[in-house]
TIMARPA-91024 format. One line per 4 residues: number of its first residue (from 1); their letters; for each residue z, y, x of N, C-alpha, C. Coordinates in Angstrom, 3 decimals, decimal comma. Atoms other than C-alpha are relative to their C-alpha. Layout:
// TIMARPA-91024
NUM	A	Z Y X Z Y X Z Y X  ... $
This chain:
// TIMARPA-91024
1	XXXX	0,688 1,292 0,193 132,900 121,165 159,563 -0,308 -0,232 -1,489  0,186 0,207 1,441 133,467 120,954 155,781 -1,028 0,983 -0,556  0,959 -0,986 0,500 131,498 124,192 155,183 -1,426 -0,370 0,389  1,344 0,414 -0,447 128,568 122,799 157,192 -0,563 -1,080 -0,934 $
5	XXXX	0,445 1,088 0,898 128,397 119,688 154,943 -0,422 0,577 -1,360  0,333 -0,607 1,299 128,452 121,795 151,755 -1,276 0,819 0,100  1,228 -0,804 -0,173 125,736 124,061 153,172 -1,228 -0,892 0,013  1,132 0,927 -0,034 123,481 121,117 153,973 -0,290 -0,596 -1,388 $
9	XXXX	0,188 0,577 1,346 124,062 119,604 150,502 -0,679 1,006 -0,924  0,590 -1,030 0,839 123,219 122,908 148,846 -1,473 0,194 0,314  1,406 -0,137 -0,391 120,011 123,195 150,874 -0,854 -1,142 -0,548  0,741 1,173 0,520 118,973 119,661 149,875 -0,266 0,139 -1,498 $
13	XXXX	0,155 -0,164 1,441 119,567 120,422 146,181 -1,050 1,059 -0,305  0,953 -1,073 0,234 117,617 123,681 146,366 -1,419 -0,453 0,308  1,341 0,480 -0,365 114,680 122,007 148,132 -0,523 -0,980 -1,052  0,416 0,967 1,027 114,654 119,214 145,528 -0,465 0,701 -1,264 $
17	XXXX	0,364 -0,746 1,204 114,586 121,688 142,660 -1,332 0,709 0,195  1,238 -0,718 -0,263 111,822 123,725 144,277 -1,195 -0,947 -0,003  1,098 0,964 -0,040 109,690 120,640 144,923 -0,339 -0,484 -1,417  0,255 0,436 1,383 110,131 119,546 141,283 -0,769 1,053 -0,772 $
21	XXXX	0,679 -1,085 0,698 109,133 122,968 139,960 -1,445 0,124 0,445  1,363 -0,111 -0,530 106,105 123,123 142,263 -0,864 -1,153 -0,504  0,762 1,169 0,451 105,036 119,603 141,237 -0,413 0,140 -1,466  0,321 -0,183 1,426 105,254 120,365 137,500 -1,052 1,075 -0,186 $
25	XXXX	0,964 -1,085 0,115 103,379 123,658 137,923 -1,386 -0,455 0,434  1,297 0,469 -0,485 100,626 121,948 139,926 -0,633 -0,964 -1,008  0,540 0,985 0,963 100,290 119,143 137,363 -0,567 0,704 -1,230  0,479 -0,717 1,170 99,958 121,583 134,460 -1,266 0,781 0,315 $
29	XXXX	1,203 -0,753 -0,385 97,454 123,756 136,326 -1,197 -0,936 0,188  1,084 0,945 -0,258 95,413 120,727 137,361 -0,546 -0,567 -1,313  0,466 0,542 1,276 95,302 119,383 133,781 -0,844 1,031 -0,741  0,790 -1,039 0,651 94,027 122,731 132,462 -1,363 0,123 0,646 $
33	XXXX	1,276 -0,097 -0,711 91,370 122,905 135,109 -0,901 -1,164 -0,373  0,787 1,181 0,343 90,283 119,347 134,280 -0,602 0,130 -1,387  0,499 -0,181 1,350 90,009 120,196 130,583 -1,140 1,016 -0,037  1,034 -1,024 -0,008 87,970 123,307 131,330 -1,280 -0,480 0,649 $
37	XXXX	1,176 0,439 -0,744 85,661 121,478 133,683 -0,708 -1,171 -0,670  0,679 1,102 0,691 84,833 118,694 131,160 -1,328 0,515 -0,546  1,327 -0,429 0,445 81,143 118,991 130,486 -0,273 -0,537 -1,399  0,342 0,402 1,364 79,971 118,881 126,839 -1,494 -0,180 -0,099 $
41	XXXX	1,420 0,297 0,174 76,684 117,259 125,994 -0,284 -0,123 -1,482  0,349 0,031 1,419 75,100 117,858 122,594 -0,435 -1,396 -0,405  0,288 1,350 0,471 74,966 114,622 120,593 -1,261 -0,021 -0,855  1,177 0,224 0,835 71,829 113,272 118,994 0,409 -0,889 -1,162 $
45	XXXX	-0,386 0,801 1,162 72,382 112,029 115,431 -1,056 0,131 -1,093  0,976 0,042 1,098 70,204 111,054 112,493 0,684 -0,567 -1,233  -0,610 0,428 1,250 71,565 110,862 108,957 -1,042 -0,606 -0,931  0,891 0,586 0,997 70,093 108,730 106,197 -0,351 1,053 -1,043 $
49	XXXX	0,475 -1,029 0,913 68,025 110,881 103,860 -0,204 -0,504 -1,422  0,308 0,543 1,305 67,214 108,564 100,949 0,822 -1,257 -0,249  -0,688 1,259 0,303 69,190 105,847 99,147 -0,971 -1,169 0,008  0,860 1,176 -0,022 67,856 102,343 99,496 -0,350 -0,476 -1,403 $
53	XXXX	0,260 0,381 1,383 68,127 101,753 95,746 -0,298 1,239 -0,829  0,359 -1,099 0,885 66,397 104,040 93,285 0,402 -0,341 -1,432  -0,425 0,204 1,386 67,144 104,509 89,594 -0,807 -1,100 -0,678  0,815 1,044 0,631 64,225 102,265 88,615 0,343 -1,396 0,526 $
57	XXXX	-0,416 1,307 -0,521 65,663 99,500 90,812 1,232 -0,531 -0,720  -1,233 0,402 0,693 68,942 99,454 88,852 0,046 0,685 -1,374  0,073 -0,727 1,273 67,986 100,576 85,331 1,225 -0,197 -0,882  -1,148 0,264 0,867 70,927 98,912 83,578 1,222 0,772 0,483 $
61	XXXX	-1,143 -0,727 -0,548 73,562 100,344 85,926 -0,174 1,505 -0,154  0,253 -1,429 0,153 71,914 103,749 85,800 0,241 0,441 -1,441  -0,215 -0,339 1,402 71,946 103,722 82,005 1,487 -0,031 -0,350  -1,441 0,067 0,228 75,603 102,617 81,947 0,693 1,230 0,576 $
65	XXXX	-0,595 -1,163 -0,651 76,477 105,394 84,369 -0,183 1,260 -0,843  0,283 -1,169 0,816 74,809 108,014 82,185 0,777 -0,041 -1,317  -0,671 0,106 1,296 76,374 106,689 78,972 1,509 0,176 0,139  -1,424 -0,234 -0,246 79,906 106,545 80,430 0,275 1,488 0,156 $
69	XXXX	-0,178 -1,434 -0,234 79,515 110,126 81,586 -0,152 0,782 -1,296  0,218 -0,701 1,272 78,223 111,203 78,166 1,208 -0,134 -0,915  -1,193 0,203 0,831 81,191 109,655 76,347 1,171 0,804 0,547  -1,102 -0,745 -0,614 83,605 111,225 78,831 -0,110 1,492 -0,287 $
73	XXXX	0,184 -1,427 0,287 82,091 114,664 78,218 0,405 0,343 -1,437  -0,432 -0,232 1,368 82,773 114,273 74,492 1,497 0,243 -0,077  -1,451 -0,073 0,052 86,474 113,881 75,195 0,504 1,344 0,510  -0,483 -1,218 -0,640 86,750 117,044 77,279 0,262 1,115 -1,007 $
77	XXXX	-0,141 -1,133 0,933 86,363 119,376 74,290 1,172 -0,159 -0,948  -1,076 0,226 0,976 89,163 117,764 72,233 1,322 -0,388 0,662  -1,232 0,415 -0,672 91,722 116,739 74,853 0,844 1,211 0,369  -0,919 -1,078 -0,367 94,782 118,945 75,345 1,136 -0,581 0,826 $
81	XXXX	-1,193 0,372 -0,762 97,687 118,835 77,780 1,197 0,749 -0,580  -1,200 -0,557 0,621 101,229 119,465 76,560 1,127 0,030 1,021  -1,173 -0,174 -0,861 104,029 120,868 78,726 1,192 0,305 -0,896  -1,164 -0,135 0,873 107,465 120,574 77,164 1,231 0,407 0,801 $
85	XXXX	-1,281 -0,393 -0,584 110,887 122,052 77,863 1,094 -0,292 -1,009  -1,115 0,320 0,876 114,161 120,813 76,430 1,314 0,016 0,755  -1,338 0,029 -0,572 117,881 120,517 77,035 0,620 -1,361 -0,298  -0,664 1,279 0,182 119,753 117,261 77,563 1,420 0,080 0,540 $
89	XXXX	-1,399 0,046 -0,439 123,430 116,440 78,030 0,200 -1,213 0,898  -0,242 1,060 -0,983 124,434 114,416 81,080 1,494 -0,086 0,271  -1,435 0,125 -0,284 127,989 113,033 81,440 0,277 0,043 1,501  -0,389 -0,131 -1,399 129,621 114,033 84,718 1,519 0,059 0,104 $
93	XXXX	-1,461 -0,077 -0,175 133,167 113,719 86,138 0,465 1,455 0,033  -0,578 -1,340 -0,046 135,394 116,754 85,681 0,399 0,339 1,427  -0,356 -0,425 -1,350 136,570 118,774 88,678 1,158 -0,805 0,575  -1,121 0,797 -0,499 139,829 116,822 88,916 -0,274 -1,494 -0,072 $
97	XXXX	0,373 1,398 0,056 138,050 113,540 88,166 0,757 -0,827 -1,014  -0,805 0,746 0,959 140,375 112,598 85,321 -0,801 -0,446 -1,225  0,763 0,361 1,190 137,756 112,535 82,540 -1,440 0,464 0,189  1,425 -0,337 -0,060 134,028 112,897 81,856 -0,281 1,204 -0,890 $
101	XXXX	0,431 -1,156 0,777 132,444 116,126 80,669 -1,527 -0,022 -0,084  1,446 -0,063 0,177 128,945 116,761 79,359 -0,548 1,299 0,581  0,660 -1,156 -0,598 126,726 119,064 81,371 -1,412 0,097 -0,555  1,322 -0,199 0,594 123,624 120,517 79,718 -0,994 0,404 1,092 $
105	XXXX	1,028 -0,228 -1,007 120,513 120,400 81,871 -1,340 0,247 -0,683  1,354 -0,260 0,491 117,022 121,762 81,295 -0,944 -1,053 0,567  0,943 1,039 -0,427 114,346 119,056 81,419 -1,414 0,414 -0,404  1,407 -0,294 0,255 110,562 119,375 81,585 -0,771 -1,314 -0,126 $
109	XXXX	0,792 1,198 0,211 107,981 116,876 80,430 -1,485 0,312 -0,113  1,450 -0,117 0,100 104,248 116,254 80,315 -0,515 -1,000 -1,023  0,630 0,899 0,948 102,039 114,710 77,687 -1,413 0,450 -0,302  1,370 -0,308 0,385 98,615 114,741 76,116 -0,109 0,009 -1,518 $
113	XXXX	0,280 -0,010 1,424 97,114 115,245 72,699 -1,494 0,065 -0,224  1,423 -0,030 0,318 93,786 115,127 70,898 -0,195 0,777 -1,294  0,336 -0,784 1,185 92,266 117,585 68,422 -0,835 -0,867 -0,941  0,654 0,924 0,927 91,215 115,679 65,286 -0,598 0,695 -1,215 $
117	XXXX	0,588 -0,718 1,136 90,203 118,414 62,793 -0,657 1,284 0,478  0,648 -1,275 -0,314 88,011 121,497 62,755 1,000 1,148 -0,023  -1,022 -1,048 0,102 91,126 123,523 61,868 0,969 -0,008 1,179  -0,835 0,006 -1,197 92,821 122,558 65,141 1,263 -0,830 -0,111 $
121	XXXX	-1,146 0,910 0,050 95,234 119,787 64,129 -0,029 -0,927 1,213  -0,132 0,803 -1,219 96,486 117,908 67,178 0,933 -1,167 -0,275  -0,860 1,186 0,073 97,846 114,363 67,239 0,490 -0,311 1,413  -0,583 0,408 -1,270 100,208 113,398 70,037 1,079 -1,029 -0,284 $
125	XXXX	-1,095 0,951 0,169 103,003 110,903 70,626 1,295 0,758 -0,288  -1,240 -0,670 0,384 106,325 111,812 69,030 0,960 0,119 1,170  -0,964 -0,049 -1,094 108,309 110,940 72,170 -0,350 1,079 1,028  0,381 -1,086 -0,904 106,357 113,625 74,048 0,733 1,287 -0,360 $
129	XXXX	-0,616 -1,259 0,433 107,884 116,439 71,957 1,414 -0,194 -0,526  -1,327 0,263 0,565 111,113 114,765 70,858 1,078 0,771 0,762  -1,119 -0,777 -0,558 114,163 117,011 71,427 -0,456 1,095 0,963  0,520 -1,097 -0,827 111,981 119,692 73,033 -0,056 1,268 -0,843 $
133	XXXX	-0,031 -1,258 0,751 112,446 123,328 71,992 -1,145 0,928 0,362  1,118 -0,861 -0,395 109,413 124,801 73,786 -1,193 -0,871 0,365  1,233 0,732 -0,276 105,816 123,562 73,887 -1,056 0,974 0,514  1,151 -0,781 -0,469 102,885 124,899 75,882 -1,211 -0,911 0,007 $
137	XXXX	1,196 0,825 0,159 99,524 123,462 74,862 -1,167 0,684 0,695  1,131 -0,542 -0,753 96,541 123,937 77,152 -1,251 -0,791 -0,334  1,271 0,642 0,293 92,954 123,219 76,148 -0,677 -0,443 1,288  0,683 0,516 -1,187 90,549 121,455 78,488 -0,676 1,107 0,801 $
141	XXXX	0,613 -1,120 -0,731 88,993 124,835 79,391 1,029 0,868 0,719  -1,055 -0,724 -0,696 92,356 126,024 80,737 0,685 1,060 -0,836  -0,590 -1,024 0,853 93,208 128,309 77,818 1,254 -0,543 -0,677  -1,242 0,378 0,670 96,802 128,148 76,538 0,001 0,547 -1,422 $
145	XXXX	-0,029 -0,395 1,401 97,291 128,270 72,770 1,388 -0,278 -0,563  -1,262 0,226 0,693 100,335 128,558 70,522 -0,225 -0,990 -1,131  0,118 1,026 1,032 100,986 125,714 68,100 1,261 0,001 -0,862  -1,154 0,219 0,866 103,285 124,901 65,203 0,096 -1,488 -0,308 $
149	XXXX	-0,226 1,402 0,315 104,816 121,564 64,324 -0,216 -0,221 -1,492  0,289 0,310 1,396 103,375 120,144 61,085 0,941 -1,080 -0,512  -0,868 1,091 0,418 105,370 116,914 60,916 -0,022 -1,116 1,020  -0,126 1,100 -0,954 106,390 113,738 62,732 0,180 -1,314 -0,758 $
153	XXXX	-0,246 1,359 0,486 106,484 109,990 62,167 0,681 -0,752 1,134  -0,711 0,627 -1,131 109,211 108,670 64,507 -0,216 -1,507 0,080  0,176 1,450 -0,022 108,689 105,038 63,479 -1,328 -0,385 0,635  1,315 0,270 -0,587 105,008 105,134 64,414 -0,169 0,674 1,347 $
157	XXXX	0,057 -0,767 -1,246 105,688 107,509 67,349 -1,197 0,952 -0,011  1,100 -0,943 0,173 103,269 110,141 66,058 0,558 1,369 -0,369  -0,323 -1,375 0,374 103,546 113,937 65,860 -1,295 0,756 -0,235  1,179 -0,792 0,343 101,105 116,418 64,331 0,319 1,467 0,251 $
161	XXXX	-0,095 -1,427 -0,277 100,686 119,966 65,658 -1,253 0,685 -0,524  1,202 -0,753 0,352 98,283 122,729 64,679 -0,073 1,272 0,816  0,235 -1,216 -0,773 96,780 125,495 66,764 0,085 1,196 -0,937  -0,174 -1,176 0,851 97,865 128,843 65,329 -1,096 1,035 0,209 $
165	XXXX	1,078 -0,953 -0,239 95,053 130,832 66,947 -1,179 -0,310 -0,917  1,171 0,246 0,861 92,058 131,285 64,590 -1,199 -0,458 0,837  1,089 0,582 -0,778 89,573 128,936 66,257 -0,605 -1,140 -0,795  0,677 1,130 0,626 87,035 126,343 65,138 -0,307 -1,033 1,073 $
169	XXXX	0,172 1,067 -0,973 86,908 122,994 66,910 -1,008 -1,033 -0,513  0,900 1,105 0,334 84,491 120,072 66,997 0,707 -1,295 0,364  -0,818 1,166 -0,327 86,700 116,983 66,726 -0,820 -1,269 0,146  0,576 1,337 -0,033 85,942 113,346 67,417 0,466 -0,773 -1,227 $
173	XXXX	-0,399 0,758 1,185 85,971 110,930 64,459 0,920 -1,160 0,365  -0,799 1,210 -0,168 88,405 108,063 63,996 -0,911 -1,218 -0,146  0,669 1,277 0,150 87,090 104,547 64,497 0,886 -0,967 -0,758  -0,732 1,026 0,742 88,152 101,436 62,606 0,657 -0,949 0,996 $
177	XXXX	-0,702 0,838 -0,981 90,825 99,770 64,736 0,069 -1,453 -0,430  0,021 1,399 0,433 90,576 96,621 62,595 -1,237 -0,737 0,498  1,252 0,615 -0,443 87,089 96,009 63,998 -0,044 -0,235 1,509  0,019 0,196 -1,447 88,055 96,000 67,674 0,297 -1,456 0,333 $
181	XXXX	-0,219 1,370 -0,443 88,179 92,764 69,648 0,214 0,001 1,511  -0,202 0,083 -1,450 89,324 91,706 73,137 -1,333 -0,041 0,746  1,215 -0,066 -0,808 86,715 92,498 75,782 -0,815 1,248 -0,238  0,753 -1,227 0,268 85,380 95,681 74,168 0,390 1,094 0,989 $
185	XXXX	-0,210 -1,064 -0,975 85,008 98,636 76,552 0,660 1,202 -0,663  -0,698 -1,185 0,507 87,374 101,589 76,039 0,262 0,969 1,150  -0,389 -1,033 -0,961 88,287 104,844 77,794 1,347 0,565 -0,423  -1,311 -0,609 0,247 91,917 105,980 78,034 -0,012 1,398 0,603 $
189	XXXX	0,126 -1,391 -0,440 92,044 109,771 78,246 1,353 0,701 -0,092  -1,260 -0,727 0,033 94,896 112,122 79,039 0,159 0,917 1,193  -0,359 -0,949 -1,053 96,674 114,351 81,516 1,090 -0,620 0,878  -1,036 0,684 -0,775 98,485 111,991 83,927 0,544 0,860 1,131 $
193	XXXX	-0,688 -0,729 -1,062 101,058 113,649 86,212 -0,413 1,472 0,060  0,393 -1,406 0,017 99,720 117,062 85,156 -1,253 0,300 0,790  1,204 -0,214 -0,801 96,446 116,568 87,046 -1,125 0,653 -0,789  1,073 -0,521 0,829 94,306 117,647 84,095 -0,755 -1,135 -0,665 $
197	XXXX	0,776 0,988 0,749 91,655 115,879 82,030 -0,401 -1,168 0,889  0,266 1,204 -0,780 91,400 112,304 83,297 -0,453 -1,108 -0,930  0,544 1,095 0,788 89,379 109,355 82,012 0,095 -1,284 0,810  -0,104 1,306 -0,643 90,127 105,709 82,847 -0,741 -1,027 -0,850 $
201	XXXX	0,788 1,002 0,728 87,796 102,848 81,919 0,698 -1,349 0,026  -0,561 1,341 0,070 88,944 99,436 80,774 -0,541 -0,733 -1,204  0,399 0,778 1,161 88,701 96,876 78,008 1,203 -0,208 -0,911  -1,065 0,421 0,892 90,703 95,787 74,990 0,496 -1,359 0,495 $
205	XXXX	-0,562 1,267 -0,477 93,042 93,089 76,298 0,495 -0,868 -1,153  -0,493 0,721 1,174 94,583 92,123 72,956 0,133 0,977 -1,154  -0,057 -0,878 1,176 94,746 93,466 69,405 1,419 0,227 -0,498  -1,284 -0,114 0,673 98,188 92,769 68,003 1,135 -0,386 0,947 $
209	XXXX	-1,114 0,198 -0,923 100,982 93,185 70,534 1,209 0,749 -0,533  -1,235 -0,637 0,439 104,576 93,922 69,613 0,940 0,150 1,181  -1,020 -0,252 -1,000 106,989 95,571 72,015 1,374 -0,182 -0,630  -1,356 0,216 0,499 110,728 94,995 71,738 0,490 1,201 -0,797 $
213	XXXX	-0,518 -1,209 0,642 111,380 98,613 70,750 -0,915 0,513 -1,104  0,941 -0,461 1,020 108,532 98,813 68,237 -0,279 -1,124 -0,987  0,287 0,997 1,013 107,936 97,040 64,958 -1,445 -0,011 -0,422  1,412 -0,079 0,382 104,203 97,840 64,839 -0,842 -0,785 0,984 $
217	XXXX	0,948 0,702 -0,858 101,237 95,950 66,217 -0,808 1,019 0,798  0,656 -0,950 -0,884 99,802 97,794 69,203 -1,253 -0,609 0,622  1,180 0,418 -0,759 96,496 97,650 71,053 0,390 -0,091 1,471  -0,244 0,136 -1,441 96,817 96,304 74,594 -1,309 0,210 0,745 $
221	XXXX	1,182 -0,299 -0,798 94,377 97,602 77,202 0,338 0,003 1,478  -0,210 -0,081 -1,448 93,918 97,397 80,957 -0,475 1,333 0,569  0,309 -1,368 -0,451 92,667 101,000 81,107 1,294 0,671 0,459  -1,210 -0,549 -0,617 95,117 102,893 83,314 0,659 1,037 -0,889 $
225	XXXX	-0,819 -0,948 0,753 97,878 104,663 81,364 1,227 0,312 0,844  -1,084 -0,434 -0,869 100,354 106,678 83,436 0,822 1,070 -0,716  -0,773 -1,109 0,591 103,113 109,226 82,685 -0,860 1,251 -0,153  0,861 -1,134 0,313 101,391 112,167 81,029 -1,179 -0,387 -0,873 $
229	XXXX	1,077 0,487 0,862 98,768 109,985 79,288 0,450 -0,179 -1,444  -0,508 0,243 1,348 101,037 109,473 76,270 -0,481 1,093 -0,961  0,509 -0,938 0,991 99,545 111,066 73,169 -1,489 0,239 0,106  1,441 -0,151 -0,155 96,000 111,044 74,527 -0,752 -1,073 -0,768 $
233	XXXX	0,766 0,946 0,808 93,178 109,182 72,768 -0,508 -1,192 0,801  0,706 1,174 -0,504 91,822 105,701 73,373 -1,349 -0,020 -0,700  1,337 -0,227 0,538 88,045 106,005 72,908 -0,867 -1,242 0,177  0,971 1,083 -0,165 85,395 103,361 72,236 -1,315 0,564 0,519 $
237	XXXX	1,260 -0,433 -0,625 81,819 103,499 73,540 -0,809 0,914 -0,913  0,699 -0,913 0,910 80,669 105,411 70,432 0,673 1,368 -0,070  -0,694 -1,270 0,019 83,092 108,246 71,124 0,939 0,137 -1,176  -0,935 -0,025 1,124 85,453 107,297 68,293 1,420 -0,261 0,497 $
241	XXXX	-1,404 0,202 -0,342 89,248 107,446 68,475 0,461 -1,293 -0,658  -0,474 1,270 0,561 90,506 103,882 68,052 1,490 -0,207 0,266  -1,426 0,123 -0,263 94,063 104,499 69,257 0,551 1,242 0,663  -0,714 -1,082 -0,697 96,655 106,924 70,604 0,875 -0,654 1,074 $
245	XXXX	-0,746 0,589 -1,115 98,070 106,093 74,042 1,502 0,146 -0,219  -1,435 -0,011 0,258 101,721 105,145 73,781 0,815 -0,202 1,268  -0,890 0,302 -1,122 103,240 103,521 76,870 -0,529 -1,181 0,788  0,164 1,250 -0,732 103,287 100,758 79,452 1,283 -0,797 -0,190 $
249	XXXX	-1,218 0,789 0,124 105,841 97,969 79,687 1,159 0,715 0,687  -1,116 -0,812 -0,531 109,253 99,653 80,240 0,847 -0,751 1,014  -0,765 0,635 -1,072 110,337 98,092 83,533 -0,458 0,597 1,320  0,381 -0,722 -1,217 110,290 100,325 86,596 0,056 -0,889 1,237 $
253	XXXX	-0,150 0,852 -1,172 111,215 97,447 88,943 -1,249 -0,838 0,258  1,201 0,798 -0,151 107,900 95,682 88,357 -1,225 0,870 -0,203  1,242 -0,752 0,107 104,328 96,869 88,647 -0,798 -0,527 -1,195  0,714 0,411 1,192 102,758 96,736 85,200 -1,300 0,794 -0,160 $
257	XXXX	1,283 -0,694 0,078 99,570 98,626 86,066 -1,029 -0,923 -0,645  0,995 0,811 0,686 96,791 97,439 83,810 0,508 -0,623 -1,282  -0,541 0,476 1,277 99,078 96,645 80,859 0,514 1,218 -0,762  -0,348 -1,187 0,780 99,036 99,666 78,566 -0,139 -0,281 -1,482 $
261	XXXX	-0,010 0,210 1,443 99,489 100,066 74,831 -0,367 1,292 -0,714  0,419 -1,141 0,824 98,027 102,325 72,163 0,266 -0,330 -1,465  -0,240 0,154 1,433 98,807 102,876 68,478 -1,354 -0,071 -0,703  1,311 0,143 0,658 95,888 101,648 66,297 -0,359 1,216 -0,852 $
265	XXXX	0,465 -1,216 0,678 93,790 104,421 64,775 0,190 -0,062 -1,514  -0,175 0,076 1,450 94,035 103,102 61,206 1,410 0,392 -0,409  -1,371 -0,398 0,287 97,821 103,469 61,284 0,193 1,489 0,255  -0,119 -1,424 -0,341 97,534 106,868 62,956 -0,624 0,872 -1,073 $
269	XXXX	0,698 -0,816 0,995 95,019 108,184 60,427 0,765 0,026 -1,321  -0,770 0,033 1,243 97,106 107,046 57,444 1,237 0,892 0,110  -1,182 -0,834 -0,189 100,247 108,678 58,857 -0,381 1,473 0,088  0,457 -1,385 -0,131 98,322 111,848 59,758 -0,295 0,613 -1,364 $
273	XXXX	0,323 -0,514 1,326 97,007 112,237 56,206 1,259 0,240 -0,820  -1,245 -0,170 0,744 100,485 111,742 54,735 0,778 1,222 0,497  -0,719 -1,153 -0,564 102,019 114,302 57,118 -0,651 1,308 -0,425  0,696 -1,232 0,381 99,340 116,899 56,319 0,171 0,300 -1,484 $
277	XXXX	-0,124 -0,210 1,444 99,745 116,374 52,551 1,441 0,244 -0,435  -1,383 -0,052 0,481 103,515 115,976 52,263 0,996 0,504 1,054  -0,911 -0,441 -1,057 104,968 117,143 55,597 0,746 -1,128 0,674  -0,653 1,171 -0,577 106,199 113,625 56,350 -0,750 -1,237 -0,474 $
281	XXXX	0,659 1,232 0,468 104,935 110,037 56,113 0,703 -0,557 -1,228  -0,544 0,583 1,222 105,410 108,480 52,685 0,014 -1,515 0,164  -0,151 1,425 -0,229 106,757 104,968 53,191 0,313 -0,719 -1,316  -0,316 0,825 1,150 106,724 102,312 50,503 1,232 -0,855 0,268 $
285	XXXX	-1,193 0,835 -0,163 109,832 100,230 49,851 0,202 -0,842 -1,253  -0,382 0,870 1,107 111,197 97,461 47,612 1,438 0,304 -0,395  -1,347 -0,307 0,451 114,253 98,107 45,443 0,903 -1,218 0,019  -0,850 1,173 -0,146 116,242 95,168 46,778 1,240 0,355 0,804 $
289	XXXX	-1,226 -0,191 -0,757 119,766 94,999 48,065 0,693 -1,350 0,140  -0,725 1,244 -0,265 121,975 92,243 49,510 1,468 0,223 -0,318  -1,410 -0,116 0,377 125,409 91,721 47,957 0,689 -1,340 0,239  -0,796 1,217 -0,197 128,204 89,207 48,465 -0,021 -0,851 -1,287 $
293	XXXX	0,060 0,924 1,136 127,943 86,136 46,208 1,421 -0,432 -0,381  -1,357 0,300 0,451 131,380 86,231 44,565 -0,053 -0,860 -1,268  -0,025 0,790 1,239 132,439 83,883 41,718 -0,321 0,830 -1,234  0,273 -0,864 1,149 132,338 86,812 39,293 -1,483 0,324 -0,104 $
297	XXXX	1,431 -0,306 -0,008 128,787 87,714 40,361 -0,804 -1,226 -0,415  0,703 1,228 0,371 127,676 84,079 40,074 0,089 -0,256 -1,489  -0,170 0,223 1,431 129,123 83,846 36,559 -0,878 0,950 -0,809  0,834 -0,962 0,716 127,353 87,041 35,467 -1,478 -0,349 0,114 $
301	XXXX	1,394 0,394 -0,195 124,090 85,748 36,936 -0,384 -1,154 -0,924  0,251 1,131 0,907 124,391 82,526 34,924 -0,141 0,489 -1,434  0,063 -0,549 1,358 125,041 84,507 31,743 -1,330 0,727 -0,221  1,270 -0,718 0,127 121,966 86,698 32,402 -1,172 -0,965 -0,145 $
305	XXXX	1,060 0,990 0,106 119,761 83,635 32,869 -0,031 -0,653 -1,380  -0,066 0,613 1,322 120,986 82,082 29,632 -0,533 0,949 -1,076  0,478 -0,972 0,974 120,333 85,288 27,719 -1,518 0,177 0,099  1,441 -0,137 -0,165 116,847 85,508 29,213 -0,766 -1,170 -0,619 $
309	X	0,660 1,162 0,585 116,060 81,991 27,997 0,037 0,093 -1,523 $
């Protein structure tokens, strides 16, 4: 009796499995047949052949388009991309966790630069090459060149390199950054994120802006400046260098797109000339010092005043 029940149960299970397999196989076969039997009918389509607006209908926009493109082409011959390699020390817990140890890590960076002389002198931002032991400079045509470091101005955030290969360049001139005004059109050029030569259009937002970490007056612009743009030129509509791209506001938690800063060209040109002539910027200073006003010092000061009278 018990064996009969188990036999019937086994038969029911086997029949169920077979029916499931047959159903799945039929469904898959039927779907393939349906796909194969779908009839395709060639579509009729007509594309527009001519724009509705011609160049003579928009002469001002057409002229602006051509002039922007012409200025951008000027930048291509003098813009360089800079790949850097350096070593940094990062504190990490020891294996037993009792104290911190420094671990040296290799870091890579990106930046931009601009050729400013026929001899191949390149101006870039100092923070691009700071603490880097290897530099690879690539011209806009894709050719890599070796360079040497001429000098730096850490306070202004400027570094000067020179191409060692015997080549002749056609640089762009410096413009007068004292003559710029808010609203003037500018192009921020560089190598953002390693993409290659990139041009962003914007305007001068303000002339004299001071960041917390900088004691110099910077140019503020809404032309897009991203990582990798640092050291690239800020160009006016005449193709003159009026600034060197420096940074955006240093706060990663907020979106500061459209608020970029550049070092004014007049400051850059003065520092560049000093570095090329003396190997470093020559800074003026006053021979003053602050001392404690002690009774003895006060008495000597009174005596000096009396003698002077």
